[in-house]
C-alpha positions as a printed NumPy array, in Angstrom:
array([[  26.941, -103.549,   32.253],
       [  27.144,  -99.831,   32.015],
       [  24.334,  -97.437,   33.22 ],
       [  23.387,  -94.051,   31.974],
       [  24.575,  -91.217,   34.057],
       [  21.082,  -89.686,   34.504],
       [  19.279,  -93.01 ,   34.768],
       [  16.846,  -92.883,   37.819],
       [  14.646,  -95.9  ,   38.015],
       [  13.129,  -95.194,   41.537],
       [  12.433,  -91.5  ,   40.432],
       [  14.084,  -90.057,   43.601],
       [  15.698,  -87.07 ,   41.725],
       [  12.181,  -86.199,   40.195],
       [  10.592,  -86.148,   43.728],
       [  13.175,  -83.688,   44.998],
       [  12.844,  -81.441,   41.8  ],
       [   8.978,  -81.513,   42.149],
       [   9.23 ,  -80.08 ,   45.724],
       [  11.503,  -77.244,   44.556],
       [   8.857,  -76.266,   41.771],
       [   5.985,  -76.448,   44.33 ],
       [   7.963,  -74.123,   46.827],
       [   8.789,  -71.658,   43.924],
       [   5.17 ,  -71.615,   42.798],
       [   3.872,  -70.842,   46.364],
       [   6.651,  -68.064,   46.881],
       [   5.636,  -66.426,   43.507],
       [   1.895,  -66.58 ,   44.487],
       [   2.607,  -64.891,   47.89 ],
       [   4.71 ,  -62.133,   46.263],
       [   1.953,  -61.462,   43.709],
       [  -0.544,  -61.178,   46.411],
       [   1.548,  -58.73 ,   48.394],
       [   2.123,  -56.551,   45.295],
       [  -1.551,  -56.346,   44.577],
       [  -2.435,  -55.559,   48.156],
       [   0.247,  -52.724,   48.185],
       [  -1.293,  -51.271,   45.011],
       [  -4.697,  -51.175,   46.462],
       [  -3.564,  -49.46 ,   49.759],
       [  -0.92 ,  -47.086,   48.224],
       [  -1.501,  -43.338,   49.025],
       [  -0.168,  -40.492,   46.996],
       [   3.059,  -38.916,   48.185],
       [   2.818,  -35.574,   49.81 ],
       [   4.167,  -32.812,   47.619],
       [   7.48 ,  -31.165,   48.66 ],
       [   7.516,  -27.611,   49.773],
       [  10.097,  -25.849,   47.774],
       [   8.956,  -22.339,   48.637],
       [  10.029,  -22.499,   52.177],
       [  13.692,  -23.283,   51.417],
       [  15.962,  -20.388,   52.09 ],
       [  18.862,  -20.117,   49.567],
       [  21.735,  -18.13 ,   50.719],
       [  22.905,  -17.159,   47.254],
       [  24.533,  -13.87 ,   46.311],
       [  25.679,  -12.274,   43.185],
       [  29.31 ,  -12.219,   42.254],
       [  28.784,   -8.756,   40.524],
       [  26.212,   -6.23 ,   39.805],
       [  23.93 ,   -7.243,   36.839],
       [  23.798,   -5.125,   33.92 ],
       [  20.982,   -2.646,   33.388],
       [  17.744,   -4.178,   31.859],
       [  18.207,   -2.511,   28.384],
       [  21.818,   -3.903,   28.204],
       [  20.798,   -7.292,   29.459],
       [  18.23 ,   -7.753,   26.753],
       [  20.623,   -6.664,   24.112],
       [  23.295,   -9.172,   25.322],
       [  20.799,  -11.767,   24.582],
       [  20.692,  -10.965,   20.937],
       [  23.474,  -11.676,   18.388],
       [  24.628,   -9.121,   15.995],
       [  26.368,   -9.56 ,   12.548],
       [  29.988,  -10.294,   12.44 ],
       [  30.734,   -7.214,   10.496],
       [  29.37 ,   -4.987,   13.264],
       [  31.735,   -3.38 ,   15.914],
       [  29.219,   -2.112,   18.622],
       [  26.094,   -3.251,   20.311],
       [  24.068,   -0.437,   19.101],
       [  20.727,   -1.021,   17.574],
       [  21.399,   -1.008,   13.727],
       [  19.108,    2.114,   13.13 ],
       [  21.248,    3.982,   15.895],
       [  24.426,    3.409,   13.975],
       [  25.706,    6.495,   12.156],
       [  25.772,    5.424,    8.398],
       [  29.112,    5.177,    6.584],
       [  31.273,    6.192,    9.75 ],
       [  33.452,    3.277,   10.809],
       [  30.727,    0.643,   11.254],
       [  29.098,   -1.038,    8.304],
       [  25.618,   -2.009,    8.099],
       [  23.775,   -4.355,    5.705],
       [  20.126,   -3.927,    4.744],
       [  17.997,   -6.021,    2.587],
       [  14.762,   -5.847,    0.736],
       [  12.12 ,   -8.582,    1.197],
       [   8.958,   -9.488,   -0.677],
       [   6.244,  -12.182,   -0.28 ],
       [   5.634,  -11.961,   -4.034],
       [   8.81 ,  -13.86 ,   -4.832],
       [   8.885,  -17.436,   -3.374],
       [  12.535,  -17.507,   -3.099],
       [  12.684,  -14.25 ,   -1.097],
       [  11.969,  -16.041,    2.267],
       [  14.446,  -18.846,    1.723],
       [  17.161,  -16.311,    0.821],
       [  16.268,  -14.161,    4.041],
       [  16.211,  -17.266,    6.248],
       [  19.682,  -18.394,    4.858],
       [  21.223,  -14.916,    5.427],
       [  19.392,  -13.498,    8.449],
       [  22.621,  -13.567,   10.535],
       [  24.203,  -11.162,    7.924],
       [  21.243,   -8.644,    7.748],
       [  20.936,   -5.703,   10.204],
       [  17.906,   -3.916,    8.674],
       [  15.115,   -5.542,    6.76 ],
       [  12.799,   -3.576,    4.5  ],
       [   9.861,   -6.009,    3.616],
       [   7.478,   -4.86 ,    0.954],
       [   4.253,   -5.275,    2.977],
       [   2.286,   -1.94 ,    2.583],
       [   0.734,   -0.359,   -0.366],
       [  -1.083,    2.892,   -1.242],
       [  -3.158,    2.177,   -4.501],
       [  -6.216,    4.281,   -3.937],
       [  -6.724,    8.13 ,   -3.816],
       [  -7.965,    8.083,   -0.277],
       [  -4.45 ,    6.962,    0.933],
       [  -5.83 ,    3.856,    2.663],
       [  -3.08 ,    1.182,    3.542],
       [  -3.54 ,   -2.04 ,    1.639],
       [  -1.626,   -5.272,    1.91 ],
       [  -1.93 ,   -8.607,    0.057],
       [  -2.228,  -12.257,    0.879],
       [   0.099,  -14.848,   -0.494],
       [  -2.192,  -15.391,   -3.406],
       [  -2.16 ,  -11.488,   -4.165],
       [  -5.741,  -10.847,   -2.59 ],
       [  -5.868,   -7.318,   -1.42 ],
       [  -7.109,   -6.483,    2.149],
       [  -7.404,   -3.378,    4.296],
       [  -4.543,   -3.129,    6.895],
       [  -6.607,   -0.755,    9.149],
       [ -10.389,   -0.964,    9.218],
       [ -13.421,   -0.829,   11.72 ],
       [ -12.12 ,   -4.223,   13.377],
       [  -8.651,   -2.863,   14.061],
       [  -5.173,   -3.306,   12.563],
       [  -4.459,   -6.442,   10.631],
       [  -0.984,   -8.305,   10.466],
       [   1.072,   -8.168,    7.306],
       [   3.778,  -10.649,    8.215],
       [   2.258,  -13.861,    7.017],
       [   2.15 ,  -16.402,    9.79 ],
       [   4.687,  -14.194,   11.535],
       [   7.473,  -16.083,    9.649],
       [   9.824,  -13.142,    9.313],
       [   9.669,  -12.099,   13.116],
       [   9.872,  -15.789,   14.061],
       [  12.924,  -16.334,   11.831],
       [  14.681,  -13.468,   13.483],
       [  13.749,  -14.608,   17.026],
       [  14.857,  -18.143,   16.443],
       [  18.236,  -16.816,   15.188],
       [  18.361,  -14.5  ,   18.195],
       [  19.521,  -11.693,   15.816],
       [  19.107,   -7.972,   16.499],
       [  17.779,   -7.403,   12.918],
       [  15.329,   -4.51 ,   12.846],
       [  12.226,   -4.442,   10.603],
       [  11.018,   -1.352,    8.686],
       [   8.055,   -2.282,    6.629],
       [   8.121,   -0.737,    3.048],
       [   5.169,    1.206,    1.88 ],
       [   4.865,    1.934,   -1.849],
       [   2.35 ,    2.585,   -4.746],
       [   2.992,   -0.819,   -6.465],
       [  -0.048,   -2.939,   -7.339],
       [   0.886,   -6.573,   -7.556],
       [  -2.311,   -7.546,   -9.441],
       [  -1.722,   -4.704,  -12.119],
       [   2.119,   -5.226,  -12.025],
       [   2.5  ,   -1.286,  -12.069],
       [   3.284,    1.636,   -9.923],
       [  -0.268,    2.892,   -9.504],
       [  -0.855,    6.403,  -10.935],
       [  -3.685,    7.121,   -8.378],
       [  -0.924,    7.914,   -5.875],
       [  -0.867,   11.505,   -7.384],
       [  -4.48 ,   12.208,   -6.158],
       [  -3.531,   10.853,   -2.76 ],
       [  -0.509,   13.058,   -2.511],
       [  -2.307,   16.164,   -3.664],
       [  -5.064,   15.754,   -1.015],
       [  -4.128,   17.117,    2.516],
       [  -6.939,   14.973,    3.966],
       [  -5.689,   11.727,    2.221],
       [  -2.228,   12.449,    3.599],
       [  -3.568,   12.947,    7.099],
       [  -5.38 ,    9.699,    6.831],
       [  -2.283,    7.794,    5.713],
       [  -0.279,    9.091,    8.671],
       [  -3.041,    8.393,   11.026],
       [  -3.285,    4.633,    9.77 ],
       [   0.544,    4.495,    9.918],
       [   0.449,    5.648,   13.438],
       [  -2.161,    2.879,   14.43 ],
       [  -0.057,    0.182,   12.515],
       [   3.225,    0.999,   14.268],
       [   1.297,    1.304,   17.674],
       [   0.047,   -2.131,   17.249],
       [   3.268,   -3.61 ,   15.845],
       [   5.897,   -2.442,   18.202],
       [   8.702,   -4.456,   16.819],
       [   8.656,   -2.272,   13.76 ],
       [  10.791,    0.822,   14.382],
       [   9.522,    2.906,   11.388],
       [   9.01 ,    2.878,    7.676],
       [  10.62 ,    2.74 ,    4.233],
       [   8.852,    4.933,    1.615],
       [   9.156,    3.801,   -1.944],
       [   6.762,    5.855,   -4.188],
       [   7.831,    5.672,   -7.776],
       [   6.737,    7.062,  -11.073],
       [   5.571,   10.279,   -9.452],
       [   4.178,   12.976,  -11.861],
       [   5.977,   16.34 ,  -11.603],
       [   2.9  ,   18.092,  -10.044],
       [   2.967,   15.537,   -7.133],
       [   6.642,   16.233,   -6.211],
       [   6.036,   19.043,   -3.82 ],
       [   3.068,   17.225,   -2.17 ],
       [   5.335,   14.201,   -1.693],
       [   7.843,   16.427,    0.13 ],
       [   5.12 ,   17.729,    2.36 ],
       [   4.113,   14.106,    3.209],
       [   7.633,   13.23 ,    4.04 ],
       [   8.063,   16.275,    6.293],
       [   4.853,   15.567,    8.236],
       [   5.72 ,   11.931,    8.655],
       [   9.305,   12.677,    9.712],
       [   8.1  ,   15.055,   12.336],
       [   5.603,   12.599,   13.583],
       [   8.098,    9.841,   13.827],
       [  10.934,   11.576,   15.434],
       [   8.516,   12.73 ,   18.38 ],
       [   8.024,    8.958,   18.866],
       [  11.71 ,    7.675,   18.234],
       [  10.85 ,    6.117,   14.969],
       [  13.044,    6.063,   11.885],
       [  12.065,    7.015,    8.314],
       [  13.999,    5.87 ,    5.188],
       [  13.183,    6.823,    1.619],
       [  14.059,    5.038,   -1.639],
       [  15.201,    7.492,   -4.37 ],
       [  16.105,    6.817,   -8.08 ],
       [  19.42 ,    7.601,   -9.614],
       [  17.691,   10.076,  -11.851],
       [  15.445,   12.049,   -9.263],
       [  14.181,   14.469,  -11.855],
       [  12.33 ,   17.326,  -10.036],
       [  12.316,   15.459,   -6.695],
       [  13.803,   17.483,   -3.867],
       [  16.49 ,   15.118,   -2.833],
       [  18.134,   17.451,   -0.46 ],
       [  14.874,   18.032,    1.401],
       [  14.171,   14.41 ,    1.541],
       [  17.581,   13.708,    3.13 ],
       [  17.04 ,   16.556,    5.738],
       [  13.731,   14.935,    6.68 ],
       [  14.67 ,   11.346,    6.847],
       [  17.003,    9.095,    8.536],
       [  18.546,    7.731,    5.299],
       [  18.043,    7.827,    1.604],
       [  18.348,    4.409,   -0.175],
       [  19.79 ,    5.136,   -3.646],
       [  18.367,    2.695,   -6.018],
       [  21.702,    2.37 ,   -7.886],
       [  20.722,    0.113,  -10.842],
       [  18.328,    0.062,  -13.873],
       [  20.916,    1.389,  -16.263],
       [  19.557,   -1.088,  -18.804],
       [  15.999,   -2.541,  -18.519],
       [  12.778,   -2.896,  -20.349],
       [  12.859,   -0.91 ,  -23.653],
       [  16.643,   -0.693,  -23.927],
       [  19.296,   -2.668,  -25.609],
       [  20.83 ,   -5.534,  -23.675],
       [  23.532,   -4.246,  -21.199],
       [  24.62 ,   -4.035,  -17.543],
       [  21.914,   -3.186,  -15.009],
       [  24.567,   -1.213,  -13.056],
       [  27.816,   -0.729,  -14.845],
       [  30.713,    0.211,  -12.665],
       [  31.222,    3.683,  -14.136],
       [  27.583,    4.623,  -14.018],
       [  27.399,    3.154,  -10.449],
       [  30.263,    5.351,   -9.188],
       [  28.768,    8.517,  -11.045],
       [  25.45 ,    8.026,   -9.409],
       [  27.058,    7.908,   -5.981],
       [  29.166,   10.924,   -6.592],
       [  26.189,   12.891,   -7.766],
       [  24.049,   12.052,   -4.697],
       [  27.068,   12.828,   -2.354],
       [  27.105,   16.419,   -3.616],
       [  23.718,   17.18 ,   -2.229],
       [  23.245,   14.479,    0.522],
       [  25.498,   13.993,    3.555],
       [  27.408,   10.726,    3.762],
       [  25.655,    9.768,    6.891],
       [  22.226,    9.835,    5.153],
       [  23.132,    7.461,    2.333],
       [  22.353,    3.842,    1.953],
       [  23.486,    2.448,   -1.418],
       [  21.234,   -0.251,   -2.955],
       [  22.607,   -2.916,   -5.182],
       [  20.305,   -4.692,   -7.691],
       [  20.119,   -8.355,   -7.117],
       [  18.277,   -9.408,  -10.285],
       [  18.896,   -9.722,  -14.091],
       [  17.09 ,   -9.457,  -17.503],
       [  16.695,  -11.978,  -20.178],
       [  16.931,   -9.958,  -23.494],
       [  15.533,  -12.117,  -26.38 ],
       [  16.084,  -11.351,  -30.05 ],
       [  14.134,  -13.716,  -32.436],
       [  15.942,  -15.866,  -34.946],
       [  15.637,  -14.992,  -38.581],
       [  13.062,  -16.854,  -40.804],
       [  14.404,  -20.065,  -42.39 ],
       [  16.635,  -19.785,  -45.375],
       [  16.208,  -22.143,  -48.221],
       [  18.859,  -24.329,  -49.721],
       [  19.069,  -25.602,  -53.247],
       [  16.681,  -28.467,  -52.59 ],
       [  14.083,  -26.006,  -51.441],
       [  13.976,  -27.279,  -47.704],
       [  14.1  ,  -24.698,  -44.939],
       [  17.369,  -24.342,  -43.014],
       [  17.249,  -22.438,  -39.712],
       [  20.258,  -20.164,  -39.227],
       [  22.087,  -20.709,  -35.971],
       [  22.761,  -16.945,  -35.238],
       [  20.368,  -14.268,  -34.196],
       [  19.425,  -11.321,  -36.326],
       [  21.058,   -7.973,  -35.778],
       [  17.875,   -6.249,  -35.231],
       [  17.418,   -4.357,  -31.847],
       [  13.849,   -5.163,  -31.322],
       [  14.559,   -6.91 ,  -28.012],
       [  11.981,   -8.119,  -25.461],
       [  13.171,   -8.204,  -21.729],
       [  12.061,  -10.525,  -19.109],
       [  13.069,   -9.664,  -15.525],
       [  14.744,  -12.648,  -13.677],
       [  15.602,  -13.23 ,  -10.025],
       [  19.141,  -14.112,   -9.222],
       [  18.086,  -17.675,   -8.8  ],
       [  16.349,  -17.794,  -12.127],
       [  19.39 ,  -16.385,  -13.97 ],
       [  21.61 ,  -19.019,  -12.507],
       [  19.123,  -21.649,  -13.32 ],
       [  18.838,  -20.401,  -17.057],
       [  22.715,  -20.549,  -17.299],
       [  22.832,  -23.992,  -15.847],
       [  20.075,  -25.28 ,  -18.074],
       [  21.718,  -23.917,  -21.192],
       [  25.274,  -24.922,  -20.171],
       [  26.232,  -21.278,  -20.702],
       [  29.432,  -19.838,  -19.513],
       [  28.993,  -16.83 ,  -17.131],
       [  31.387,  -14.123,  -17.89 ],
       [  32.482,  -10.985,  -16.003],
       [  32.481,   -7.841,  -18.274],
       [  35.879,   -6.143,  -17.533],
       [  34.395,   -2.758,  -18.218],
       [  30.961,   -2.81 ,  -16.485],
       [  32.099,   -5.511,  -13.888],
       [  28.674,   -7.06 ,  -14.451],
       [  28.184,  -10.759,  -15.067],
       [  26.402,  -11.958,  -18.155],
       [  25.827,  -14.956,  -20.472],
       [  24.246,  -15.666,  -23.847],
       [  22.458,  -18.765,  -25.14 ],
       [  20.369,  -19.821,  -28.17 ],
       [  16.866,  -21.235,  -27.649],
       [  16.233,  -23.652,  -30.596],
       [  12.467,  -23.271,  -29.894]])
C-alpha cells in the first residue's frame, strides 16, 4: 500500500513548524519594541559647521569687470556683432539692429513678441499717452480704462503684470525697452487734437518732462522714450520742436535715449532739427494706401525707396531707423443690386461693381492670414509694388 509523501499521522512535522512560527513571532515583537524605544529616545543631530571650513581655492584667471560680467550673462541676437548695448550701437554702420513696436491693445501683440524676443534688440511699447491739455501722462488698463501714471500717491506701472520685462528676463536677452508716448486715445480711436494746447503751453511741457523724469527714475530698466505725436496742426510744429529740444537736453544729461517717429510726409515738421536733437528718427515708411483711398499697397517698393532717399538728404544715416508696416487693409466694394431674369426672379451677379466707394478695415497680419485661409484665396506678390495681396467675394 502506497502512502502520500506529506502524510504525517503523528503530527511531528507540524510541531516543529509551530515552534519556528513562535520564535519568529517573539523575534518580531522584540524588534518592534526596540524600534519604538529608539524613536522615543532619539535626539536631533547637531548641525554641521560649514563656516569654519577653510577652502584653499584660487582663481585660474582674473574675473571680468562687473559691467562686462553682467553683460556676458545676457544673450544677444544672432545678427549682432558686438556686446554693446543696442542703443549704444551706431545705426546703419556695420551692425544691424532690429526694433519692434508693441501694444497691449492688440491681443496678438504679446504672443508675437514672446515668440520673437530673441530677434528683437529694441522694443517700443505703446504704454504712455498725452490726451489732455495739461500734458499729464495717461496709461490704459487691458480693458482700456485710463489711469494717471503719476499722481499724489507716486508712479504707477504700465507694463501689465510685468509680462514684457519678465519675458525678456526669462529669455536672458539684452533687449532694451523704450516706452512710446503718443497722443492716441484708445477709447476714441483717434490722435487727440488737445495735444495742440499741451504743446503751446510752456507750463504743460514742463509738467510733461517732470512726469517723464519721475517715471524713468522709478523704472530704471527703461533707457529713454519714443515720441509718436501725430496729426499735429501747423501752429504746434515749432512748439513740438521746443519740447523735443528740452527733452533731449534733459535725457543726455542722464545718459538716456530719445527716439522720434516721423511720417513720410513731414509737412512743416522740422525733421532736420528733430534728428539733431534725438538719437534716432523712426521713419514710418508705410501708409501709401489707407482709409479714404482706392485699394493698393501700403508701401509700394518705389515709394518705399523714394521716402528713404528723401529723408537721407536731410538726416544723417546714423540717425535713421526704417519702420516697416506689419498690417493690412480689407477694402470692400458692395455687390450690385440683383438683376432680374425673364422669370422675374432676382439673380445676384458674381462680380463686384466698378465704383470706387470703398470702405477700409485695418487688419493685423494674423487677421489677414486668417481671412485668406477662410476664403481659400491665393496670396499673390505684386511684381511692381512687391506687396502681397489677395481678393475674395463675400456672398453675404
